[in-house]
C-alpha positions as CSV (number, residue, x, y, z in Angstrom):
1,L,0.0,0.0,0.0
2,I,2.8,2.4,0.8
3,V,4.7,1.7,-2.5
4,C,1.4,2.2,-4.3
5,K,0.8,5.6,-2.7
6,E,4.4,6.6,-3.5
7,M,3.9,5.8,-7.2
8,Q,0.7,7.9,-7.0
9,K,2.7,10.8,-5.6
10,Q,5.4,10.5,-8.2
11,K,2.7,10.5,-10.9
12,N,4.1,7.3,-12.3
13,G,0.8,6.2,-13.9
14,E,1.8,2.7,-15.1
15,K,3.6,1.7,-11.9
16,F,0.8,3.2,-9.9
17,L,-1.7,1.0,-11.7
18,E,0.5,-2.1,-11.4
19,Y,0.8,-1.7,-7.6
20,A,-2.8,-0.6,-7.2
21,I,-4.0,-3.9,-8.8
22,K,-1.7,-5.9,-6.5
23,V,-2.8,-4.1,-3.4
24,Q,-6.5,-4.3,-4.3
25,K,-6.3,-8.0,-5.0
26,S,-4.9,-8.7,-1.6
27,N,-7.2,-6.2,0.2
28,S,-10.3,-6.2,-2.0
29,N,-12.7,-5.8,1.0
30,L,-11.1,-2.6,2.1
31,I,-12.1,0.8,0.8
32,E,-8.7,2.5,0.4
33,P,-7.2,0.0,-2.0
34,N,-10.3,0.2,-4.2
35,I,-10.1,4.0,-4.3
36,L,-6.5,3.8,-5.2
37,L,-7.3,1.3,-8.0
38,A,-10.0,3.5,-9.4
39,E,-7.7,6.5,-9.3
40,A,-4.9,4.5,-11.0
41,Y,-7.3,3.5,-13.8
42,A,-8.4,7.1,-14.2
43,I,-4.8,8.4,-14.4
44,N,-4.1,5.8,-17.1
45,K,-7.2,6.9,-19.0
46,K,-9.0,3.6,-18.3
47,Y,-12.2,5.4,-17.4
48,P,-14.7,2.6,-17.7
49,E,-12.6,0.5,-15.3
50,S,-12.4,3.4,-12.9
51,I,-16.1,4.0,-13.0
52,E,-16.8,0.3,-12.5
53,V,-14.7,0.3,-9.3
54,Y,-16.3,3.5,-8.0
55,Q,-19.8,2.1,-8.7
56,K,-19.0,-1.1,-7.0
57,L,-17.9,0.8,-3.9
58,L,-21.0,3.0,-4.0
59,K,-23.2,-0.1,-4.3
60,E,-21.8,-1.5,-1.2
61,K,-21.6,1.9,0.7
62,P,-23.6,4.6,-1.1
63,T,-22.3,7.3,1.2
64,Q,-18.5,6.7,0.6
65,W,-17.3,10.2,0.0
66,D,-14.1,9.5,-1.9
67,A,-16.0,7.2,-4.3
68,Q,-18.7,9.8,-4.8
69,Q,-16.2,12.5,-5.7
70,G,-14.1,10.1,-7.7
71,L,-17.0,9.0,-9.9
72,G,-17.9,12.6,-10.7
73,E,-14.3,13.5,-11.5
74,T,-13.8,10.5,-13.7
75,M,-16.9,11.6,-15.7
76,C,-15.2,15.0,-16.1
77,L,-12.0,13.4,-17.2
78,Q,-14.0,11.5,-19.9
79,G,-15.3,14.8,-21.1
80,K,-18.8,14.0,-19.8
81,K,-19.2,17.4,-18.1
82,D,-23.0,17.5,-18.4
83,E,-23.3,14.0,-17.0
84,A,-21.0,15.0,-14.1
85,V,-23.1,18.1,-13.3
86,V,-26.3,16.0,-13.2
87,Y,-24.5,13.4,-11.0
88,Y,-23.3,16.1,-8.7
89,E,-26.7,17.8,-8.5
90,N,-28.3,14.5,-7.6
91,L,-25.6,13.9,-5.0
92,L,-26.5,17.3,-3.4
93,V,-29.9,15.9,-2.6
94,T,-28.5,12.9,-0.7
95,L,-25.6,14.5,1.2
96,K,-26.2,15.5,4.8
97,S,-22.9,17.3,5.4
98,E,-23.0,21.0,4.6
99,R,-19.2,21.0,4.1
100,K,-19.5,18.2,1.5
101,K,-22.5,20.0,-0.1
102,D,-20.3,23.2,-0.4
103,T,-17.5,21.2,-2.0
104,I,-20.0,19.8,-4.6
105,R,-21.6,23.2,-5.2
106,K,-18.1,24.7,-5.9
107,R,-17.4,21.8,-8.3
108,I,-20.7,22.3,-10.2
109,K,-20.0,26.0,-10.4
110,E,-16.5,25.3,-11.9
111,L,-18.0,22.9,-14.4
112,L,-20.7,25.3,-15.5
113,N,-18.2,28.1,-16.0
114,K,-15.9,26.1,-18.3
């Protein structure tokens, strides 16, 4: 897990993905390795795989904040800005935390101003 995070920091996309797959396989029931895997897929422009990991996490735990944000950001990376805005707007309805709502509102505003 530590080596995987180091590859992420160094922005070494291929190595990050390689380590993320290994870490996730040995810790598939934990959230953090799955988030790292989804991020590694996104960094390597494997967006469908990234979205699949985020959706699996959200199916198991719909309130998982990192997965909620990651799913929206992956949509943006794919160029699906409108879809991301709709996703974020729907997310606002379900969030309870005002701090998280503020974060999502800012992101929506950024996307609409692009």
